[in-house]
C-alpha positions as a Markdown table, in Angstrom:
| # | Residue | x | y | z |
|---|---|---|---|---|
| 1 | Met | 186.2 | 76.6 | 148.9 |
| 2 | Ser | 186.2 | 77.6 | 145.3 |
| 3 | Glu | 189.2 | 76.8 | 143.1 |
| 4 | Lys | 188.4 | 79.5 | 140.4 |
| 5 | Arg | 188.7 | 83.2 | 140.8 |
| 6 | Val | 185.5 | 83.7 | 138.8 |
| 7 | Glu | 183.0 | 81.2 | 137.4 |
| 8 | Ala | 179.6 | 81.3 | 135.7 |
| 9 | Val | 177.6 | 78.2 | 136.4 |
| 10 | Ile | 175.0 | 77.6 | 133.8 |
| 11 | Asp | 172.1 | 75.3 | 134.6 |
| 12 | Thr | 170.9 | 73.9 | 131.2 |
| 13 | Glu | 168.0 | 72.1 | 132.7 |
| 14 | Asn | 166.6 | 75.5 | 133.9 |
| 15 | Ile | 166.9 | 76.7 | 130.3 |
| 16 | Arg | 165.0 | 73.7 | 129.2 |
| 17 | Lys | 162.3 | 74.3 | 131.9 |
| 18 | Asn | 161.9 | 77.9 | 130.7 |
| 19 | Tyr | 161.5 | 76.7 | 127.1 |
| 20 | Arg | 158.8 | 74.3 | 128.2 |
| 21 | Tyr | 157.1 | 77.0 | 130.1 |
| 22 | Ala | 157.1 | 79.2 | 127.0 |
| 23 | Lys | 156.0 | 76.3 | 124.8 |
| 24 | Asn | 153.1 | 75.7 | 127.2 |
| 25 | Leu | 152.0 | 79.3 | 126.9 |
| 26 | Val | 152.0 | 79.4 | 123.1 |
| 27 | Gly | 150.8 | 75.8 | 122.4 |
| 28 | Gly | 151.5 | 74.6 | 119.0 |
| 29 | Thr | 153.1 | 77.8 | 117.8 |
| 30 | Glu | 156.7 | 77.5 | 116.8 |
| 31 | Ile | 159.3 | 79.0 | 119.1 |
| 32 | Ile | 162.3 | 80.8 | 117.7 |
| 33 | Ser | 164.9 | 80.7 | 120.4 |
| 34 | Val | 167.0 | 83.9 | 120.5 |
| 35 | Val | 170.7 | 83.0 | 121.2 |
| 36 | Lys | 172.4 | 86.2 | 120.1 |
| 37 | Ala | 175.2 | 87.7 | 122.2 |
| 38 | Asp | 176.4 | 84.1 | 123.0 |
| 39 | Ala | 172.9 | 83.3 | 124.3 |
| 40 | Tyr | 172.9 | 86.4 | 126.5 |
| 41 | Gly | 176.2 | 85.3 | 128.0 |
| 42 | His | 175.1 | 81.7 | 128.7 |
| 43 | Gly | 177.0 | 80.1 | 125.8 |
| 44 | Ala | 175.1 | 79.8 | 122.5 |
| 45 | Val | 176.4 | 76.4 | 121.5 |
| 46 | Arg | 175.5 | 74.6 | 124.7 |
| 47 | Val | 172.2 | 76.4 | 124.9 |
| 48 | Cys | 171.3 | 75.4 | 121.3 |
| 49 | Arg | 172.2 | 71.8 | 122.0 |
| 50 | Ala | 170.0 | 71.8 | 125.0 |
| 51 | Leu | 167.1 | 73.4 | 123.2 |
| 52 | Glu | 167.4 | 71.2 | 120.1 |
| 53 | Asn | 166.8 | 68.3 | 122.5 |
| 54 | Glu | 163.6 | 70.0 | 123.5 |
| 55 | Gly | 162.5 | 70.2 | 119.9 |
| 56 | Cys | 163.5 | 73.8 | 119.0 |
| 57 | Arg | 164.3 | 74.0 | 115.3 |
| 58 | Ile | 164.9 | 77.7 | 114.7 |
| 59 | Phe | 167.4 | 79.9 | 116.5 |
| 60 | Ala | 167.9 | 83.7 | 116.1 |
| 61 | Val | 171.2 | 85.6 | 116.3 |
| 62 | Ala | 172.3 | 89.1 | 115.5 |
| 63 | Ala | 175.1 | 88.5 | 113.1 |
| 64 | Ala | 176.4 | 86.0 | 110.6 |
| 65 | Glu | 179.5 | 85.4 | 112.7 |
| 66 | Glu | 177.3 | 84.1 | 115.5 |
| 67 | Gly | 175.6 | 81.8 | 113.1 |
| 68 | Glu | 178.8 | 80.5 | 111.7 |
| 69 | Leu | 180.1 | 79.5 | 115.2 |
| 70 | Leu | 176.9 | 77.5 | 115.7 |
| 71 | Arg | 177.2 | 75.8 | 112.3 |
| 72 | Lys | 180.8 | 74.9 | 112.9 |
| 73 | Ala | 179.8 | 73.4 | 116.3 |
| 74 | Gly | 177.3 | 71.1 | 114.6 |
| 75 | Ile | 174.0 | 73.0 | 115.1 |
| 76 | Glu | 171.8 | 71.9 | 112.2 |
| 77 | Ser | 168.6 | 73.8 | 113.0 |
| 78 | Asp | 167.6 | 76.9 | 111.0 |
| 79 | Ile | 169.4 | 80.1 | 112.0 |
| 80 | Leu | 167.8 | 83.5 | 111.5 |
| 81 | Ile | 170.2 | 86.4 | 111.2 |
| 82 | Met | 168.3 | 89.4 | 112.6 |
| 83 | Gly | 170.9 | 92.0 | 111.8 |
| 84 | Ile | 172.1 | 93.2 | 108.4 |
| 85 | Thr | 174.9 | 91.1 | 106.9 |
| 86 | Pro | 177.2 | 92.8 | 104.4 |
| 87 | Val | 176.3 | 91.9 | 100.8 |
| 88 | Ser | 179.9 | 90.8 | 100.3 |
| 89 | Arg | 179.1 | 87.8 | 102.5 |
| 90 | Ala | 176.0 | 86.7 | 100.6 |
| 91 | Ala | 177.7 | 83.5 | 99.5 |
| 92 | Glu | 178.2 | 82.6 | 103.1 |
| 93 | Leu | 174.6 | 83.1 | 103.9 |
| 94 | Ser | 173.7 | 80.6 | 101.1 |
| 95 | Glu | 176.5 | 78.2 | 102.0 |
| 96 | Tyr | 175.4 | 77.8 | 105.6 |
| 97 | Gly | 171.7 | 77.9 | 104.9 |
| 98 | Phe | 171.1 | 81.0 | 107.0 |
| 99 | Ile | 167.9 | 82.9 | 106.9 |
| 100 | Gln | 168.7 | 86.6 | 106.5 |
| 101 | Ala | 166.5 | 89.4 | 107.6 |
| 102 | Val | 165.8 | 91.8 | 104.8 |
| 103 | Asn | 164.9 | 95.4 | 105.7 |
| 104 | Cys | 164.4 | 97.2 | 102.4 |
| 105 | Ala | 164.1 | 96.7 | 98.7 |
| 106 | Glu | 167.7 | 98.0 | 98.0 |
| 107 | Tyr | 169.3 | 95.5 | 100.3 |
| 108 | Ala | 167.2 | 92.7 | 98.9 |
| 109 | Thr | 168.2 | 93.6 | 95.4 |
| 110 | Ala | 171.9 | 93.6 | 96.3 |
| 111 | Leu | 171.6 | 90.2 | 98.1 |
| 112 | Ser | 169.7 | 88.7 | 95.1 |
| 113 | Ala | 172.6 | 89.5 | 92.7 |
| 114 | Gly | 174.9 | 86.8 | 94.1 |
| 115 | Ser | 175.5 | 83.4 | 92.6 |
| 116 | Gly | 173.5 | 81.4 | 95.2 |
| 117 | Thr | 170.0 | 81.6 | 96.6 |
| 118 | Val | 169.6 | 83.4 | 99.9 |
| 119 | Arg | 166.7 | 82.4 | 102.3 |
| 120 | Val | 165.1 | 85.5 | 103.8 |
| 121 | His | 162.6 | 86.8 | 106.2 |
| 122 | Ile | 161.3 | 90.3 | 105.5 |
| 123 | Lys | 161.5 | 92.7 | 108.5 |
| 124 | Val | 158.8 | 95.3 | 108.9 |
| 125 | Asp | 159.1 | 98.4 | 111.1 |
| 126 | Thr | 155.7 | 98.9 | 112.7 |
| 127 | Gly | 156.8 | 101.4 | 115.3 |
| 128 | Met | 160.1 | 100.3 | 116.8 |
| 129 | Ser | 161.8 | 102.7 | 114.3 |
| 130 | Arg | 164.7 | 100.4 | 113.9 |
| 131 | Leu | 165.3 | 98.0 | 111.0 |
| 132 | Gly | 162.6 | 97.2 | 108.5 |
| 133 | Leu | 160.2 | 98.4 | 105.8 |
| 134 | Tyr | 158.4 | 101.4 | 107.2 |
| 135 | Cys | 154.8 | 100.6 | 108.1 |
| 136 | His | 153.7 | 102.6 | 111.2 |
| 137 | Gly | 150.1 | 103.0 | 110.2 |
| 138 | Asp | 147.3 | 102.2 | 107.7 |
| 139 | Asn | 148.5 | 104.8 | 105.3 |
| 140 | Asp | 151.8 | 103.0 | 104.9 |
| 141 | Ile | 150.4 | 99.6 | 104.0 |
| 142 | Thr | 150.1 | 100.0 | 100.2 |
| 143 | Glu | 153.7 | 101.2 | 99.8 |
| 144 | Ala | 155.0 | 98.5 | 102.2 |
| 145 | Ala | 153.1 | 95.8 | 100.4 |
| 146 | Gly | 154.5 | 97.0 | 97.1 |
| 147 | Ser | 158.0 | 96.6 | 98.4 |
| 148 | Ile | 157.2 | 93.1 | 99.8 |
| 149 | Ala | 155.8 | 92.1 | 96.4 |
| 150 | Tyr | 159.0 | 93.3 | 94.7 |
| 151 | Ile | 161.3 | 91.5 | 97.2 |
| 152 | Asn | 159.3 | 88.3 | 96.6 |
| 153 | Ser | 159.8 | 88.6 | 92.9 |
| 154 | Leu | 163.6 | 88.6 | 93.1 |
| 155 | Lys | 165.1 | 85.4 | 91.7 |
| 156 | Gly | 168.1 | 85.1 | 94.0 |
| 157 | Leu | 166.0 | 85.2 | 97.2 |
| 158 | Lys | 163.8 | 82.6 | 98.7 |
| 159 | Cys | 161.3 | 84.5 | 100.9 |
| 160 | Glu | 160.3 | 82.2 | 103.8 |
| 161 | Gly | 158.8 | 84.6 | 106.4 |
| 162 | Ile | 157.9 | 88.1 | 107.6 |
| 163 | Phe | 158.2 | 89.6 | 111.0 |
| 164 | Thr | 158.1 | 92.8 | 113.1 |
| 165 | His | 159.3 | 93.7 | 116.6 |
| 166 | Phe | 157.3 | 95.1 | 119.5 |
| 167 | Ala | 158.7 | 98.2 | 121.3 |
| 168 | Cys | 156.5 | 98.0 | 124.5 |
| 169 | Ser | 155.3 | 94.5 | 125.0 |
| 170 | Asp | 157.0 | 94.3 | 128.4 |
| 171 | Asn | 154.0 | 96.5 | 129.5 |
| 172 | Ala | 150.9 | 94.3 | 129.8 |
| 173 | Leu | 148.8 | 97.5 | 129.3 |
| 174 | Ser | 150.6 | 98.6 | 126.2 |
| 175 | Glu | 148.3 | 100.0 | 123.5 |
| 176 | Met | 151.2 | 100.4 | 121.2 |
| 177 | Thr | 151.7 | 96.7 | 121.1 |
| 178 | Lys | 148.1 | 96.2 | 120.1 |
| 179 | Thr | 148.5 | 98.9 | 117.4 |
| 180 | Gln | 151.7 | 97.3 | 116.0 |
| 181 | Tyr | 150.0 | 93.9 | 115.9 |
| 182 | Arg | 147.0 | 95.3 | 114.1 |
| 183 | Val | 149.0 | 97.1 | 111.5 |
| 184 | Phe | 151.3 | 94.1 | 110.9 |
| 185 | Asn | 148.3 | 91.9 | 110.4 |
| 186 | Ala | 146.7 | 94.4 | 108.0 |
| 187 | Leu | 149.9 | 94.5 | 106.0 |
| 188 | Cys | 150.0 | 90.7 | 105.9 |
| 189 | Asp | 146.3 | 90.6 | 104.8 |
| 190 | Glu | 147.0 | 93.1 | 102.0 |
| 191 | Cys | 150.0 | 91.0 | 100.8 |
| 192 | Glu | 148.1 | 87.8 | 100.8 |
| 193 | Ser | 145.2 | 89.4 | 99.0 |
| 194 | Arg | 147.8 | 90.1 | 96.2 |
| 195 | Gly | 148.7 | 86.4 | 96.1 |
| 196 | Ile | 152.0 | 86.8 | 98.0 |
| 197 | Asp | 153.0 | 83.8 | 100.0 |
| 198 | Leu | 154.5 | 85.3 | 103.1 |
| 199 | Gly | 155.7 | 82.1 | 104.8 |
| 200 | Leu | 156.3 | 82.1 | 108.5 |
| 201 | Lys | 154.7 | 85.1 | 110.3 |
| 202 | His | 156.2 | 86.1 | 113.7 |
| 203 | Cys | 156.0 | 89.2 | 115.9 |
| 204 | Gly | 155.7 | 88.0 | 119.5 |
| 205 | Asn | 158.8 | 88.5 | 121.7 |
| 206 | Ser | 159.4 | 87.5 | 125.4 |
| 207 | Gly | 157.1 | 90.3 | 126.6 |
| 208 | Ala | 154.3 | 89.4 | 124.2 |
| 209 | Ile | 154.6 | 85.7 | 125.1 |
| 210 | Ile | 153.9 | 86.6 | 128.7 |
| 211 | Asn | 151.6 | 89.6 | 128.5 |
| 212 | Phe | 149.8 | 89.2 | 125.2 |
| 213 | Pro | 149.0 | 85.4 | 124.9 |
| 214 | Gly | 146.7 | 86.0 | 121.9 |
| 215 | Ile | 149.5 | 87.4 | 119.8 |
| 216 | Lys | 151.2 | 84.3 | 118.4 |
| 217 | Leu | 150.7 | 84.0 | 114.6 |
| 218 | Asp | 153.0 | 81.1 | 113.2 |
| 219 | Ala | 155.9 | 81.6 | 115.6 |
| 220 | Val | 157.1 | 83.6 | 118.5 |
| 221 | Arg | 160.7 | 84.7 | 119.5 |
| 222 | Ala | 161.7 | 83.7 | 123.0 |
| 223 | Gly | 164.7 | 85.6 | 124.4 |
| 224 | Ile | 165.2 | 86.7 | 128.0 |
| 225 | Ile | 162.6 | 84.4 | 129.4 |
| 226 | Leu | 164.7 | 81.4 | 128.2 |
| 227 | Tyr | 167.3 | 82.5 | 130.7 |
| 228 | Gly | 164.9 | 82.9 | 133.6 |
| 229 | Tyr | 164.1 | 86.6 | 133.6 |
| 230 | Met | 161.2 | 88.8 | 132.8 |
| 231 | Pro | 161.8 | 91.6 | 130.3 |
| 232 | Asp | 160.5 | 94.2 | 132.7 |
| 233 | Gly | 162.5 | 93.0 | 135.7 |
| 234 | Ser | 159.5 | 91.7 | 137.6 |
| 235 | Met | 159.5 | 88.3 | 139.3 |
| 236 | Asn | 157.9 | 85.2 | 137.7 |
| 237 | Pro | 157.9 | 82.0 | 139.8 |
| 238 | Ala | 157.5 | 79.9 | 136.7 |
| 239 | Leu | 160.9 | 81.0 | 135.3 |
| 240 | Tyr | 164.2 | 79.6 | 136.5 |
| 241 | Pro | 167.4 | 81.8 | 136.4 |
| 242 | Ala | 170.0 | 79.8 | 134.5 |
| 243 | Met | 173.3 | 81.6 | 135.4 |
| 244 | Arg | 175.0 | 81.9 | 138.8 |
| 245 | Leu | 178.1 | 84.1 | 138.8 |
| 246 | Thr | 180.6 | 83.4 | 141.6 |
| 247 | Ser | 184.0 | 84.6 | 142.7 |
| 248 | Thr | 186.4 | 84.0 | 145.6 |
| 249 | Val | 187.8 | 85.9 | 148.5 |
| 250 | Ser | 191.5 | 86.6 | 147.8 |
| 251 | Gln | 192.4 | 88.3 | 151.1 |
| 252 | Thr | 190.8 | 89.5 | 154.3 |
| 253 | Gly | 192.0 | 92.2 | 156.7 |
| 254 | Arg | 191.0 | 95.0 | 159.0 |
| 255 | Leu | 190.8 | 98.7 | 158.3 |
| 256 | Lys | 191.0 | 101.5 | 160.9 |
| 257 | Cys | 188.6 | 104.4 | 161.2 |
| 258 | Gly | 189.6 | 106.9 | 158.5 |
| 259 | Asp | 191.2 | 104.5 | 156.1 |
| 260 | Thr | 190.1 | 104.8 | 152.5 |
| 261 | Val | 189.4 | 102.1 | 149.9 |
| 262 | Ser | 190.3 | 101.8 | 146.2 |
| 263 | Tyr | 190.9 | 104.3 | 143.4 |
| 264 | Gly | 190.0 | 107.9 | 144.1 |
| 265 | Ala | 189.8 | 107.2 | 147.9 |
| 266 | Leu | 186.1 | 107.9 | 147.7 |
| 267 | Tyr | 185.2 | 105.4 | 150.5 |
| 268 | Asn | 186.3 | 106.5 | 153.9 |
| 269 | Ala | 185.7 | 104.1 | 156.8 |
| 270 | Asn | 183.8 | 105.9 | 159.7 |
| 271 | Cys | 184.8 | 103.1 | 162.1 |
| 272 | Asp | 187.1 | 100.1 | 162.3 |
| 273 | Ile | 185.8 | 97.5 | 159.8 |
| 274 | Asp | 186.7 | 94.0 | 158.4 |
| 275 | Ile | 187.3 | 93.9 | 154.6 |
| 276 | Ala | 187.5 | 91.2 | 152.0 |
| 277 | Val | 189.2 | 91.6 | 148.6 |
| 278 | Ile | 187.2 | 89.7 | 146.0 |
| 279 | Ser | 188.7 | 88.4 | 142.8 |
| 280 | Ile | 186.2 | 89.9 | 140.3 |
| 281 | Gly | 186.1 | 93.2 | 138.6 |
| 282 | Tyr | 184.6 | 95.1 | 135.7 |
| 283 | Ala | 186.7 | 93.2 | 133.1 |
| 284 | Asp | 184.8 | 90.1 | 134.3 |
| 285 | Gly | 181.4 | 91.9 | 133.9 |
| 286 | Phe | 181.0 | 93.2 | 137.5 |
| 287 | Ser | 180.3 | 96.8 | 136.4 |
| 288 | Arg | 182.1 | 99.8 | 137.9 |
| 289 | Leu | 178.7 | 101.4 | 138.1 |
| 290 | Leu | 177.9 | 99.1 | 141.0 |
| 291 | Ser | 180.7 | 100.6 | 143.1 |
| 292 | Gly | 179.3 | 101.3 | 146.6 |
| 293 | Lys | 175.9 | 100.0 | 145.6 |
| 294 | Ala | 176.0 | 96.3 | 145.2 |
| 295 | Asn | 175.9 | 93.5 | 147.7 |
| 296 | Val | 177.5 | 90.2 | 147.3 |
| 297 | Leu | 176.8 | 87.0 | 149.2 |
| 298 | Ile | 179.5 | 85.4 | 151.4 |
| 299 | Asn | 178.7 | 82.4 | 153.6 |
| 300 | Gly | 175.0 | 83.2 | 153.3 |
| 301 | Lys | 175.2 | 86.8 | 154.4 |
| 302 | Lys | 175.1 | 90.0 | 152.3 |
| 303 | Ala | 178.3 | 92.1 | 152.2 |
| 304 | Gly | 178.3 | 95.6 | 150.7 |
| 305 | Ile | 180.8 | 96.6 | 148.0 |
| 306 | Ile | 182.9 | 99.5 | 149.2 |
| 307 | Gly | 185.1 | 101.8 | 147.1 |
| 308 | Arg | 185.4 | 101.6 | 143.4 |
| 309 | Ile | 185.2 | 98.3 | 141.6 |
| 310 | Cys | 188.6 | 97.7 | 139.9 |
| 311 | Met | 189.3 | 95.9 | 136.6 |
| 312 | Asp | 190.0 | 92.5 | 138.3 |
| 313 | Met | 189.1 | 93.0 | 142.0 |
| 314 | Cys | 186.7 | 94.7 | 144.3 |
| 315 | Met | 186.4 | 95.1 | 148.1 |
| 316 | Ala | 183.5 | 94.3 | 150.5 |
| 317 | Asp | 182.7 | 95.2 | 154.1 |
| 318 | Ile | 182.6 | 91.8 | 155.9 |
| 319 | Thr | 182.3 | 93.1 | 159.4 |
| 320 | Gly | 180.4 | 90.5 | 161.3 |
| 321 | Ile | 180.7 | 87.9 | 158.5 |
| 322 | Pro | 183.1 | 85.1 | 159.2 |
| 323 | Cys | 185.1 | 84.3 | 156.0 |
| 324 | Ala | 188.6 | 83.4 | 154.8 |
| 325 | Pro | 190.6 | 83.5 | 151.6 |
| 326 | Gly | 189.2 | 80.9 | 149.2 |
| 327 | Asp | 185.6 | 81.2 | 150.3 |
| 328 | Glu | 183.0 | 81.5 | 147.6 |
| 329 | Val | 181.4 | 84.8 | 146.8 |
| 330 | Glu | 178.1 | 84.9 | 145.0 |
| 331 | Ile | 177.7 | 87.9 | 142.6 |
| 332 | Phe | 174.3 | 87.0 | 141.4 |
| 333 | Gly | 172.1 | 84.0 | 140.7 |
| 334 | Gly | 170.8 | 82.8 | 144.0 |
| 335 | Gly | 170.6 | 85.1 | 147.0 |
| 336 | Ile | 171.5 | 88.0 | 144.9 |
| 337 | Ser | 169.3 | 88.6 | 141.8 |
| 338 | Val | 170.3 | 90.0 | 138.5 |
| 339 | Asp | 167.2 | 92.3 | 138.6 |
| 340 | Glu | 168.3 | 93.7 | 142.0 |
| 341 | Leu | 171.7 | 94.6 | 140.6 |
| 342 | Ala | 170.2 | 96.0 | 137.4 |
| 343 | Leu | 168.0 | 98.3 | 139.4 |
| 344 | Lys | 170.9 | 99.6 | 141.4 |
| 345 | Met | 172.9 | 100.1 | 138.2 |
| 346 | Gly | 170.0 | 101.9 | 136.4 |
| 347 | Thr | 169.8 | 99.4 | 133.6 |
| 348 | Ile | 168.1 | 96.1 | 132.7 |
| 349 | Asn | 168.8 | 92.5 | 133.4 |
| 350 | Tyr | 169.8 | 91.8 | 129.8 |
| 351 | Glu | 172.8 | 94.0 | 130.1 |
| 352 | Leu | 174.2 | 92.4 | 133.2 |
| 353 | Leu | 173.9 | 88.9 | 131.7 |
| 354 | Cys | 175.4 | 89.9 | 128.4 |
| 355 | Ala | 178.3 | 91.7 | 130.2 |
| 356 | Val | 179.7 | 88.6 | 131.8 |
| 357 | Ser | 183.1 | 88.5 | 130.1 |
| 358 | Gly | 184.4 | 85.9 | 127.8 |
| 359 | Arg | 187.3 | 85.4 | 130.1 |
| 360 | Val | 185.0 | 84.1 | 132.8 |
| 361 | Pro | 184.9 | 80.3 | 132.5 |
| 362 | Arg | 181.4 | 78.7 | 132.1 |
| 363 | Arg | 180.6 | 75.4 | 133.8 |
| 364 | Tyr | 177.5 | 73.6 | 132.7 |
| 365 | Ile | 175.3 | 71.5 | 135.0 |
């Protein structure tokens, strides 16, 4: 019997196993562990502590606020801020020793004007069309190299690295990944021919670590695979899911044929059924989009969600499944996979993991 209405159990040893698996794939190449979005919902501080014990010395987050939380929790390793931090917070970047991604000459100039020195990695857009210096092809290399030379010349910056991000590396047959890699390397070669010290070069993400083992450079960035999942939603027996989300049965009862369930009365029982009210809803991260689609696991048997998922509760058809108030309900993580729910929801495993609400207590094992 569970004593908590909802709980996310995080297996830190599984995260460490996944890190070792990635490390084995890339050999001596540095691993930058991506812990943005509170380590994809797993708890960034605890994840960083576990991975520091495995030898990880660089973490990546999306925002300075995430990095600040890690520093205040005692995380001493390098922290790469992959998003754009407002120039008004440049002093904070310097104070905490963060490594800031720089996406253009204008931003670099503004950052360099502060009183302290800001450590930076230069971001190059080789086809993702997101952040970075534009360099989608060979014709863009000269201009991009010129911008990199300028950024490296700025006195208030300490340029320590350069990176790009792959758009399609979750596809092992992706020609675009190979093109992005070639263009990035050509740009790096051009910069180095000009005498520019680029520092740490990295481009491989989780998909590339698995699907393109030759693409390593000085470092790779491991994200979703640290938490036990493949970026394309496929199965990999070498990875261990680290989060198990559970809830409890609040009430059981019986409905008569013709009874409706939940808001909108969209579900109509076509026979007498047994029903359980479960104490989890979309405010906890169990998406309303899974209404009438998801299964949960109760006493080892799958029960279908019926009616609309509410903010704090949902209902399941438990006909033929013995259960009582207080019984544990698995939402995902064992018999129910995140990938299974993501497919039914029309999204990716990342979203379901990140969506687990902050009000859901985490228990670490």
